[in-house]
C-alpha positions, 0 to 999 in steps of 0.5 A, spaced: 443 960 309 447 954 307 448 949 314 454 946 316 456 939 318 461 935 323 461 928 322 466 923 327 466 916 325 470 912 331 470 905 336 467 906 343 469 899 347 462 897 349 464 897 356 465 905 355 459 907 351 454 909 358 460 914 360 461 915 353 454 918 352 454 921 358 460 925 357 458 926 350 451 930 353 455 934 357 459 936 352 453 938 347 451 942 353 457 946 354 458 948 346 450 949 346 451 954 352 457 958 348 455 957 341 448 957 340 449 955 333 449 947 334 442 946 332 442 938 331 447 932 334 445 925 331 449 919 334 448 912 330 451 906 331 453 902 325 452 894 323 460 894 324 460 897 331 463 904 330 459 910 330 457 916 326 457 922 330 453 928 326 453 934 329 448 940 325 450 948 325 447 954 322 453 956 318 459 955 316 462 961 321 458 958 327 462 951 326 469 954 325 467 959 331 466 952 335 472 949 332 477 954 334 474 954 341 475 946 342 480 948 347 476 951 352 471 945 353 474 941 357 469 935 356 471 934 349 478 930 350 475 927 356 469 924 351 474 924 346 479 920 350 473 914 351 474 913 343 479 909 338 480 909 331 477 917 330 477 921 323 472 927 322 470 931 316 467 938 315 461 939 310 455 944 307 449 941 306 447 941 299 441 938 299 436 936 304 429 933 303 
């Protein structure tokens, strides 16, 4: 099975980081309850102060099902409200060592 990822890049104001992390944790918990295909999440602060947030899925079908249900996760808009300049990309893992 080919794993899928959704990668976000955004900024979070330093004053909002603690609240953002709490909301993000709540969102991840809710998504995992209803979409167990979410296998891992990785948040990285880059040198320029922005963040990459990569969510790993057991497959493309599981990723797409969760995206289709995004409106049912009340934590999603609450979490993303603390970000700016957000972008997102979906992809499939081609090689992992």
